[in-house]
C-alpha positions as a printed Julia matrix, in Angstrom:
130×3 Matrix{Float64}:
 144.31  -38.45  121.4
 144.41  -42.37  121.78
 141.98  -44.77  120.25
 139.68  -44.96  123.72
 139.39  -41.2   123.75
 138.29  -41.01  120.25
 136.12  -43.71  120.6
 134.22  -41.92  123.27
 134.49  -38.82  121.6
 132.76  -40.04  118.44
 130.47  -42.31  120.35
 131.46  -45.4   118.76
 133.74  -48.25  120.21
 137.35  -49.06  119.85
 136.43  -52.17  117.87
 134.46  -50.2   115.38
 137.45  -47.89  115.38
 139.71  -50.73  114.55
 137.69  -51.95  111.47
 137.34  -48.42  109.72
 140.98  -48.88  110.42
 141.28  -51.96  108.8
 138.83  -51.16  105.63
 141.13  -47.81  105.25
 138.55  -45.24  106.15
 140.47  -44.33  108.92
 144.12  -43.53  108.92
 146.78  -46.16  111.19
 148.94  -43.76  112.48
 151.16  -45.02  115.86
 153.1   -43.2   118.19
 156.68  -44.59  119.15
 155.28  -46.33  121.94
 153.43  -48.13  119.49
 149.78  -46.92  120.8
 147.43  -45.36  117.83
 147.4   -41.65  117.58
 144.14  -39.82  116.21
 144.05  -36.31  115.65
 140.87  -33.95  115.17
 140.74  -34.32  111.76
 140.22  -38.13  112.34
 137.2   -37.14  114.82
 135.78  -35.03  111.74
 136.27  -38.18  109.45
 134.08  -40.25  111.94
 131.26  -37.69  112.17
 130.76  -38.04  108.39
 130.76  -41.62  108.46
 128.5   -41.75  111.27
 125.95  -38.97  109.74
 125.84  -40.72  106.65
 125.37  -44.24  107.97
 122.46  -42.71  110.15
 121.15  -41.53  106.55
 121.1   -45.4   105.47
 124.45  -45.39  103.47
 126.85  -48.34  103.84
 129.93  -48.19  105.14
 131.61  -48.54  101.66
 129.54  -45.66  100.35
 131.09  -43.08  102.57
 134.54  -43.98  101.34
 134.29  -40.93   98.76
 133.09  -38.3   101.64
 135.96  -39.36  103.73
 138.95  -39.16  100.53
 137.28  -35.66   99.98
 137.93  -34.55  103.43
 141.29  -36.38  103.5
 142.19  -34.43  100.55
 141.64  -31.19  102.42
 138.24  -29.95  101.43
 136.14  -27.95  103.91
 133.18  -30.73  103.62
 133.04  -34.13  102.89
 130.37  -33.59   99.98
 132.55  -31.15   98.17
 134.11  -33.41   95.86
 132.37  -34.71   92.52
 132.67  -38.31   93.84
 130.47  -37.97   96.83
 127.84  -35.99   94.58
 127.74  -38.86   92.51
 127.05  -40.98   95.53
 124.43  -38.55   96.83
 122.69  -39.09   92.93
 122.98  -42.8    93.27
 121.67  -42.62   96.67
 118.81  -40.44   95.95
 117.85  -42.74   92.78
 117.78  -46.04   95.26
 115.12  -44.08   97.75
 113.2   -43.04   94.55
 112.83  -46.09   93.88
 112.35  -47.81   97.25
 109.62  -45.2    97.58
 107.77  -46.29   94.39
 108.0   -49.73   95.53
 106.44  -48.95   98.74
 103.68  -46.71   97.18
 102.46  -50.28   94.99
 102.55  -51.88   98.15
 100.69  -49.34   99.65
  98.03  -49.21   96.79
  98.15  -53.09   96.81
  97.44  -53.27  100.42
  94.59  -50.65  100.16
  92.99  -52.54   97.38
  92.83  -55.77   99.49
  91.6   -54.08  102.55
  88.53  -52.49  100.72
  87.85  -55.82   98.75
  87.9   -57.58  102.52
  85.85  -55.18  103.74
  83.14  -55.15  101.07
  83.44  -59.25  101.33
  82.69  -58.93  105.27
  79.72  -56.42  104.93
  77.98  -58.76  102.05
  78.68  -61.41  104.73
  77.04  -59.5   107.41
  74.09  -58.66  105.66
  71.18  -61.49  106.3
  69.92  -62.76  103.1
  66.22  -63.18  102.75
  64.8   -65.82  100.63
  60.83  -65.65   99.99
  59.3   -68.97   99.44
  55.96  -69.59   98.44
């Protein structure tokens, strides 16, 4: 298939496909007429890249999965290098979750302090003279 058809089937643009090609993630095969040619395996590579990017992986982090598929494995995550990327990504997410939990705790304390201060300001003070 040609680049336009692959882009359409993959739900992406030809520009993106050319970029992936320039980064070495998509093979650069050409027909005798000079047109880029692709096959179902290339569509599978693109699907793997897209899923991983939807999960928040950077483009370069998809490389071990693509390499695994290119090596003939049935799934992009069946190689040790892919598993290592999964582990790194999980550790990164755990760190971010921890940071967000800290921010949430701080925000909760700030809200409680603000509500307490607003409650105290709303109560009129009685002064006894005399």
